[in-house]
C-alpha positions as CSV (number, residue, x, y, z in Angstrom):
1,M,9.4,-6.0,-12.6
2,V,8.2,-6.9,-9.5
3,F,9.6,-9.0,-6.5
4,S,7.7,-12.0,-7.0
5,S,9.0,-12.7,-10.9
6,L,12.0,-15.3,-12.3
7,S,13.3,-12.0,-13.8
8,F,14.0,-10.2,-10.4
9,L,14.5,-13.5,-8.8
10,F,17.2,-15.2,-11.0
11,C,18.5,-12.1,-13.0
12,F,18.2,-8.3,-11.3
13,F,18.3,-9.5,-7.4
14,P,21.5,-11.6,-7.7
15,A,23.6,-9.3,-10.0
16,F,22.7,-6.3,-8.1
17,L,23.5,-8.5,-4.3
18,L,27.2,-9.1,-6.1
19,V,27.8,-6.0,-7.0
20,Y,26.8,-4.5,-3.8
21,Y,28.4,-7.0,-1.6
22,L,31.4,-6.8,-3.5
23,T,31.6,-3.1,-2.8
24,P,33.6,-1.6,0.1
25,S,31.2,-0.4,3.0
26,R,34.1,2.7,3.3
27,P,33.1,5.4,1.7
28,A,29.2,5.1,2.3
29,G,28.8,6.6,-0.7
30,A,29.9,3.2,-2.4
31,R,27.2,1.6,-1.6
32,N,25.3,4.0,-1.9
33,A,26.4,4.9,-5.4
34,V,25.4,1.1,-6.3
35,L,22.0,1.1,-4.8
36,L,20.9,4.1,-6.5
37,V,22.1,2.8,-9.8
38,G,20.4,0.0,-9.1
39,S,17.3,1.5,-7.8
40,C,17.0,3.4,-11.4
41,V,17.7,0.5,-13.3
42,F,14.8,-1.6,-11.5
43,Y,12.5,1.3,-12.1
44,I,13.4,1.6,-16.0
45,I,12.5,-2.3,-16.3
46,G,9.4,-1.9,-15.1
47,L,8.6,1.2,-17.2
48,D,8.5,-0.8,-20.1
49,G,9.9,1.7,-22.6
50,Q,8.3,5.2,-20.7
51,W,11.2,7.3,-20.8
52,A,9.3,10.0,-19.4
53,Y,7.9,8.6,-16.1
54,F,11.9,7.7,-14.9
55,A,12.7,11.5,-16.0
56,L,9.7,12.6,-14.0
57,L,11.5,10.7,-10.9
58,A,14.9,12.1,-11.5
59,A,13.4,15.8,-11.6
60,S,11.8,15.2,-8.4
61,V,14.9,13.9,-6.6
62,L,16.7,16.9,-8.1
63,V,13.9,19.5,-7.2
64,N,13.0,18.7,-3.6
65,Y,16.6,18.0,-2.9
66,G,17.6,21.5,-4.0
67,L,14.1,23.1,-1.9
68,G,15.1,20.9,0.9
69,L,18.9,23.4,0.8
70,A,16.8,26.3,0.4
71,I,14.0,25.9,3.1
72,T,17.2,26.1,5.5
73,R,19.3,28.5,3.8
74,D,16.8,31.4,3.0
75,K,14.7,31.4,6.6
76,P,13.0,34.3,5.5
77,R,11.3,32.4,2.9
78,A,11.4,28.9,3.9
79,K,7.7,28.5,3.9
80,L,7.4,29.9,0.3
81,W,10.3,27.4,-0.2
82,L,8.0,24.4,1.3
83,I,4.7,25.9,-0.4
84,V,6.6,25.5,-3.6
85,G,7.8,21.9,-3.0
86,L,4.7,20.7,-2.1
87,C,2.9,22.5,-5.3
88,Y,5.3,20.7,-7.4
89,N,5.2,17.6,-6.0
90,F,1.3,17.3,-5.4
91,L,0.7,19.0,-8.8
92,W,2.0,15.8,-10.5
93,L,0.3,13.4,-8.7
94,F,-2.6,15.6,-9.6
95,L,-2.1,15.7,-13.1
96,F,-1.5,12.2,-13.4
97,K,-3.8,10.7,-10.6
98,Y,-7.0,12.9,-10.6
99,L,-7.3,15.6,-13.2
100,N,-9.1,13.0,-15.6
101,F,-11.3,12.2,-12.9
102,L,-11.8,15.8,-12.7
103,L,-13.1,16.2,-16.4
104,T,-15.0,13.2,-16.5
105,G,-17.2,15.0,-13.6
106,V,-16.7,18.6,-15.6
107,N,-17.8,16.4,-18.6
108,G,-21.2,15.4,-16.7
109,V,-21.9,19.0,-16.2
110,L,-21.2,20.4,-19.6
111,G,-23.4,17.0,-21.1
112,W,-26.4,17.9,-19.3
113,V,-26.3,21.5,-20.0
114,S,-25.7,20.9,-23.3
115,G,-27.6,17.9,-24.0
116,G,-24.6,15.6,-24.7
117,K,-23.3,18.3,-27.5
118,A,-20.0,19.8,-25.2
119,A,-16.9,17.6,-23.8
120,V,-13.5,18.2,-22.8
121,P,-11.4,15.7,-24.1
122,L,-9.7,13.3,-21.5
123,L,-5.9,12.7,-21.4
124,G,-4.5,9.7,-21.8
125,W,-1.5,9.2,-19.3
126,V,-1.0,6.6,-17.4
127,L,-0.2,6.7,-14.0
128,P,3.3,6.4,-13.1
129,V,4.7,3.3,-11.3
130,G,5.3,5.0,-7.6
131,I,4.2,8.2,-8.0
132,S,1.8,8.4,-4.9
133,F,4.4,6.7,-2.7
134,Y,8.0,8.8,-4.0
135,T,5.4,12.0,-3.6
136,F,4.5,11.2,0.0
137,S,8.1,10.4,0.7
138,A,9.4,13.9,-0.8
139,A,6.8,16.0,1.0
140,G,7.2,14.4,4.2
141,Y,11.2,15.0,3.5
142,L,10.4,19.1,3.1
143,I,7.7,19.5,5.9
144,D,10.2,17.8,8.3
145,V,13.1,20.0,6.9
146,Y,11.4,23.2,7.5
147,R,10.0,21.9,11.0
148,G,13.7,21.4,11.5
149,T,13.2,17.5,12.8
150,V,15.7,16.9,10.5
151,A,18.8,18.4,8.5
152,P,18.8,18.7,4.9
153,E,20.7,16.4,3.0
154,R,23.6,17.7,1.3
155,S,24.9,14.9,-0.5
156,L,22.7,14.5,-3.8
157,L,23.7,11.3,-4.0
158,T,22.4,10.0,-0.5
159,F,19.4,12.3,-1.0
160,G,18.8,10.4,-4.7
161,T,19.1,7.1,-2.8
162,Y,16.9,7.6,-0.2
163,L,13.8,8.7,-2.2
164,T,14.5,6.3,-5.2
165,M,16.2,2.9,-3.4
166,F,13.9,0.3,-4.9
167,P,13.0,-2.0,-2.1
168,K,10.2,1.0,-1.0
169,L,9.8,3.2,-4.5
170,V,6.9,1.2,-5.9
171,S,5.0,0.3,-2.8
172,G,5.9,1.8,0.2
173,P,6.8,1.3,2.9
174,I,6.7,4.8,3.2
175,A,9.8,5.6,5.2
176,S,10.4,8.9,6.3
177,Y,13.7,10.4,5.6
178,A,14.5,10.6,9.5
179,Q,14.1,6.8,9.8
180,L,16.5,6.0,7.3
181,Q,19.3,8.7,7.6
182,P,21.2,6.9,10.0
183,E,21.9,4.0,7.5
184,F,23.2,5.8,4.8
185,G,26.3,5.8,6.5
186,A,28.8,3.1,6.3
187,R,26.6,-0.4,6.8
188,D,28.1,-3.3,7.2
189,V,25.9,-6.1,6.6
190,S,26.1,-9.0,8.9
191,L,25.6,-12.8,7.6
192,R,22.6,-13.3,10.0
193,Q,21.2,-9.9,9.2
194,A,21.4,-10.8,5.2
195,V,19.9,-14.1,6.2
196,D,17.1,-12.6,8.3
197,G,16.2,-10.5,5.3
198,L,16.1,-13.6,3.0
199,K,13.9,-15.4,5.5
200,L,11.5,-12.4,5.6
201,F,11.5,-12.1,1.9
202,V,10.3,-15.8,1.4
203,F,7.7,-15.9,4.3
204,G,6.5,-12.3,2.3
205,M,6.6,-14.2,-1.0
206,A,4.4,-17.1,0.2
207,L,1.9,-15.0,1.5
208,K,1.6,-13.4,-1.8
209,I,1.8,-16.6,-4.4
210,L,0.5,-19.4,-2.3
211,L,-2.1,-17.4,-0.5
212,A,-3.4,-14.2,-1.7
213,N,-3.3,-15.2,-5.9
214,Q,-5.5,-18.0,-4.8
215,L,-7.6,-16.4,-2.6
216,G,-7.9,-13.8,-5.9
217,G,-9.2,-16.3,-8.0
218,L,-12.6,-16.8,-6.4
219,W,-13.1,-12.8,-6.0
220,S,-12.3,-13.4,-10.1
221,D,-14.8,-15.7,-10.5
222,V,-17.4,-13.8,-8.7
223,T,-16.7,-10.8,-11.1
224,T,-16.5,-13.3,-14.0
225,I,-20.2,-14.4,-13.1
226,G,-21.6,-11.0,-11.9
227,F,-22.9,-9.7,-8.6
228,E,-26.7,-10.4,-9.8
229,S,-26.1,-14.2,-10.0
230,L,-24.4,-14.7,-6.6
231,S,-26.2,-16.1,-3.7
232,T,-25.6,-14.2,-0.8
233,P,-23.6,-17.0,0.9
234,L,-21.1,-17.2,-1.9
235,A,-21.3,-13.1,-2.0
236,W,-20.3,-13.1,1.7
237,M,-17.4,-15.7,0.9
238,A,-16.0,-14.1,-2.5
239,A,-16.1,-10.2,0.2
240,F,-14.0,-12.5,3.0
241,A,-11.8,-13.7,-0.4
242,Y,-11.1,-10.4,-1.3
243,S,-10.5,-8.7,2.2
244,F,-8.0,-12.1,2.9
245,Q,-6.4,-11.6,-0.6
246,L,-6.1,-8.1,0.0
247,Y,-4.2,-8.1,3.3
248,F,-1.9,-10.8,2.2
249,D,-1.1,-9.5,-0.9
250,F,0.2,-5.9,0.4
251,W,1.5,-7.7,3.8
252,G,3.1,-10.2,1.4
253,Y,4.8,-7.3,-0.5
254,S,5.8,-5.5,2.6
255,L,7.2,-8.1,4.0
256,M,9.7,-8.6,0.7
257,A,10.3,-4.7,0.9
258,I,11.5,-5.2,4.5
259,G,13.6,-8.2,3.8
260,I,15.1,-7.0,1.0
261,G,15.8,-3.6,3.0
262,R,17.3,-5.8,6.0
263,M,19.3,-7.5,3.5
264,L,20.9,-4.0,2.3
265,G,21.4,-2.5,5.7
266,F,18.3,-0.9,6.0
267,H,15.4,-1.0,8.5
268,L,12.3,-0.3,6.9
269,P,9.0,0.3,9.1
270,E,6.6,-2.3,10.0
271,N,3.5,-1.9,8.0
272,F,1.1,-4.5,9.2
273,R,0.3,-5.4,13.0
274,C,-2.3,-8.0,12.8
275,P,-5.2,-6.0,11.7
276,Y,-7.8,-8.4,11.3
277,L,-7.5,-8.9,15.2
278,A,-8.6,-5.3,15.8
279,L,-11.7,-4.7,17.8
280,S,-12.6,-1.3,16.6
281,M,-12.1,0.4,13.0
282,T,-10.1,2.8,14.9
283,E,-7.4,0.2,16.5
284,F,-8.0,-1.2,12.7
285,W,-6.3,1.5,10.8
286,R,-3.5,2.1,13.8
287,R,-2.5,-1.6,12.6
288,W,-3.2,-1.4,8.5
289,H,-0.7,0.2,6.2
290,I,0.9,1.7,9.6
291,T,3.4,4.1,7.5
292,L,0.1,5.3,5.2
293,G,-1.7,6.2,8.2
294,T,1.6,7.5,10.3
295,W,1.9,9.9,7.2
296,F,-1.7,11.2,7.3
297,R,-1.2,11.3,10.9
298,E,1.9,13.4,10.8
299,Y,1.6,15.8,8.0
300,L,-2.5,16.4,7.9
301,Y,-4.3,15.5,10.6
302,F,-1.9,16.8,13.8
303,P,-1.4,20.1,11.6
304,L,-5.3,20.4,11.4
305,G,-5.3,20.4,15.0
306,G,-5.9,16.8,15.5
307,S,-8.0,15.7,18.6
308,R,-6.8,18.7,20.6
309,C,-9.4,20.8,20.0
310,S,-13.3,21.3,20.2
311,R,-15.6,18.4,19.0
312,G,-16.9,20.2,15.6
313,R,-13.0,20.7,14.9
314,M,-11.9,17.4,15.4
315,I,-14.7,15.5,13.3
316,F,-14.2,18.0,10.6
317,N,-10.4,17.1,10.8
318,L,-11.3,13.5,10.3
319,L,-13.6,14.3,7.5
320,V,-10.5,16.0,5.5
321,V,-7.7,13.0,6.3
322,W,-10.6,9.9,5.5
323,A,-11.9,12.0,1.9
324,A,-8.0,12.4,1.1
325,T,-7.2,8.7,2.4
326,G,-10.0,7.6,0.3
327,L,-8.8,10.0,-2.9
328,W,-4.8,9.0,-2.1
329,H,-6.1,5.1,-3.3
330,G,-7.7,6.1,-6.5
331,A,-9.8,8.4,-8.8
332,H,-12.7,7.1,-8.4
333,L,-16.1,7.7,-6.6
334,N,-16.1,4.2,-4.6
335,F,-12.5,5.1,-3.1
336,L,-14.1,8.7,-1.9
337,L,-17.5,6.9,-0.7
338,W,-15.0,4.2,1.2
339,G,-13.2,7.3,2.9
340,L,-16.1,9.0,4.0
341,G,-17.8,5.2,5.4
342,L,-14.8,5.1,7.1
343,F,-14.7,8.8,8.6
344,G,-18.6,8.1,9.9
345,I,-17.4,4.6,11.0
346,L,-14.5,6.5,13.0
347,T,-16.4,9.4,13.9
348,V,-19.7,7.4,15.8
349,E,-16.3,5.2,17.3
350,K,-14.5,8.2,18.8
351,L,-17.5,10.1,20.0
352,W,-19.3,6.9,21.6
353,L,-19.0,3.4,20.3
354,K,-15.3,2.5,21.1
355,K,-15.6,2.5,24.7
356,Y,-17.8,-0.7,24.7
357,L,-16.2,-2.4,21.9
358,D,-12.5,-2.2,23.9
359,R,-14.8,-3.4,26.9
360,W,-16.2,-6.3,25.5
361,P,-14.2,-8.0,22.8
362,V,-16.6,-10.6,21.6
363,L,-18.6,-8.0,20.4
364,G,-15.3,-6.1,18.9
365,H,-14.5,-8.9,16.8
366,L,-18.3,-9.5,15.4
367,Y,-18.6,-6.1,14.6
368,M,-15.2,-6.5,12.7
369,L,-16.2,-9.5,11.6
370,V,-19.3,-8.1,9.3
371,L,-17.4,-4.4,8.9
372,I,-14.2,-5.5,7.4
373,P,-15.4,-7.4,4.3
374,L,-18.0,-4.5,3.9
375,S,-15.7,-1.7,3.7
376,W,-13.2,-4.0,1.6
377,A,-16.4,-4.3,-0.7
378,V,-16.6,-0.6,-1.3
379,F,-13.1,-0.5,-2.1
380,S,-13.4,-3.2,-4.5
381,V,-16.0,-2.4,-7.2
382,S,-15.4,1.1,-8.9
383,D,-18.7,0.9,-10.8
384,L,-21.4,2.2,-8.2
385,G,-23.9,0.4,-10.1
386,Q,-22.4,-3.1,-9.8
387,L,-21.3,-1.5,-6.1
388,G,-25.2,-1.7,-5.6
389,A,-25.9,-5.0,-7.2
390,Y,-23.1,-6.6,-5.1
391,F,-24.6,-5.1,-1.9
392,G,-27.7,-6.3,-2.9
393,R,-27.1,-9.7,-2.9
394,L,-25.0,-9.3,0.7
395,L,-27.5,-7.8,2.4
396,P,-30.7,-9.5,0.2
397,L,-33.5,-7.5,2.1
398,F,-35.1,-5.9,-0.6
399,S,-33.4,-8.4,-3.6
400,H,-34.4,-11.0,-5.8
401,A,-33.6,-14.7,-4.9
402,A,-30.4,-16.0,-6.2
403,A,-30.4,-18.0,-9.3
404,Y,-28.3,-20.9,-7.9
405,P,-28.4,-20.6,-4.1
406,L,-26.4,-23.7,-3.7
407,D,-23.7,-22.2,-5.8
408,F,-21.5,-21.1,-2.6
409,L,-20.9,-25.4,-2.1
410,K,-19.3,-25.7,-5.6
411,Y,-17.0,-22.6,-4.5
412,G,-16.3,-23.8,-1.4
413,K,-14.9,-26.9,-2.2
414,T,-12.3,-25.2,-4.6
415,Y,-11.7,-22.3,-2.1
416,G,-12.5,-23.8,1.2
417,V,-8.8,-24.8,2.3
418,F,-7.6,-21.4,1.1
419,L,-10.1,-19.5,3.1
420,V,-9.5,-21.2,6.5
421,L,-6.0,-20.7,5.9
422,G,-6.9,-17.4,5.3
423,L,-8.4,-16.9,8.8
424,L,-5.6,-18.8,10.3
425,C,-3.1,-16.1,9.0
426,S,-4.7,-13.3,9.5
427,T,-4.0,-14.2,13.2
428,S,-1.0,-13.8,15.4
429,L,-0.2,-17.7,14.6
430,P,1.9,-16.6,11.5
431,A,4.2,-14.3,13.4
432,Y,4.4,-16.7,16.3
433,V,5.6,-19.8,14.2
434,Y,8.0,-17.6,12.4
435,R,9.7,-16.8,15.3
436,R,10.0,-19.8,17.0
437,L,11.2,-21.4,13.7
438,K,13.5,-18.7,12.1
439,G,16.3,-20.2,13.4
440,T,16.3,-23.8,13.4
441,W,16.3,-26.4,10.8
442,A,12.9,-26.9,11.0
443,G,12.0,-23.4,9.8
444,A,15.0,-23.1,7.3
445,V,13.8,-27.0,5.6
446,I,9.6,-25.4,5.7
447,L,11.0,-21.9,4.2
448,A,12.9,-24.1,1.2
449,V,9.5,-26.1,0.7
450,L,8.0,-22.8,0.4
451,F,10.4,-21.1,-2.2
452,W,9.9,-24.1,-4.4
453,L,6.6,-23.9,-4.1
454,C,6.3,-20.1,-5.0
455,L,8.7,-21.1,-8.3
456,F,6.6,-23.6,-9.5
457,C,3.7,-21.8,-9.4
458,L,5.6,-18.8,-11.4
459,S,7.1,-21.0,-13.9
460,K,3.2,-22.3,-14.5
461,G,2.3,-18.7,-14.9
462,M,0.5,-18.1,-11.6
463,N,1.2,-14.8,-11.0
464,D,-0.1,-11.5,-10.6
465,P,1.2,-8.0,-9.9
466,F,0.9,-6.8,-6.5
467,M,-2.2,-5.0,-6.1
468,Y,-1.0,-1.6,-4.6
469,F,1.3,-1.2,-7.6
470,R,-1.9,0.6,-8.5
471,F,-2.5,2.8,-6.2
């Protein structure tokens, strides 16, 4: 079940909110219990009968709760308990997300050695929804407990609510336990807070349904046509369309999650801060998927030594972090190439280029105007042969001429308006307009119209799953 579905909007969420608001805010455990049960129901509905994956989530709650207490109570073996916890969490992630990737590589080697006669069978497991996100939340919690930055949660109800709360369960934001711990106490949700949350939710849904989904149509069209047949202008139009689609899809989801959290009395962390206005890739990744970047910085980059070390060591630390970031998004070679490509770009920026990009903003914007769609092109195409064909159209120095060199005019008529809207909405303009209008009657009318348009699109079946669900 996704936030932008009629079943969520008119069945699950209204029923959940009614029970939640009718439940007294004191004692704190009452609303936490409602949220825990509601989150479990939300997750089970989305599993479509795959109950074993709910058992996996429940086991994650129980195991990490117990390990958090063990780390504190058994000081001499605290590090051992932490290692056990990290191995437990990341073992499941490895089995579901990366084992088949590894076995495919093994089969390639065996096939080469044996002439195609030997092969290890692949597992037919489906990636559990949200496992990448709740695994990182659980691992971060154990590390924070081990460091002493947070006290272990002694209430199983509270910890279970934290790990499973449905606004952030399946696609983040990856909120640390320290960020949310104070809000698991008694929560009084004011009418203004609830209304502000509802407005954020509608705004995020509009970005997803009215903008991201429409832009996704262009990317779907060009993949159907085949990259080899595209003209260079259409290839670039598609790259920009995919870049905008990914941004508004995930930003829209994050705003919806933050809005739901606000309606429940929680303040989930910001996940995007106008990333396409960045002057460098370094700045871009401080603005894009902020909670994931924070996780890798706090729990991987800094423990490795960060940048407070020799230049060679710093480059190694960046390599580890960006290889891990690439593989976190998926077990395909294109994700690894994407991560390694970003590592190379960020290394060049740190060692030399960034000071010039910061000094001349026009140069920085032009640089990112080219680099952003190229990087997302690597991210989007998992077949390396097709990726090569696509880059052959994006950068047609040694490729054949397009079969239909004016094809971009046809698609420009259909998607041109959405590309312009995507460009405008990737600036700070939407946030500015939202702040100016959110407390006015005009703002309420605009949001009501956007909500109605979203419902119209949903009623016509014009909706797609959120893109980050598959990560």
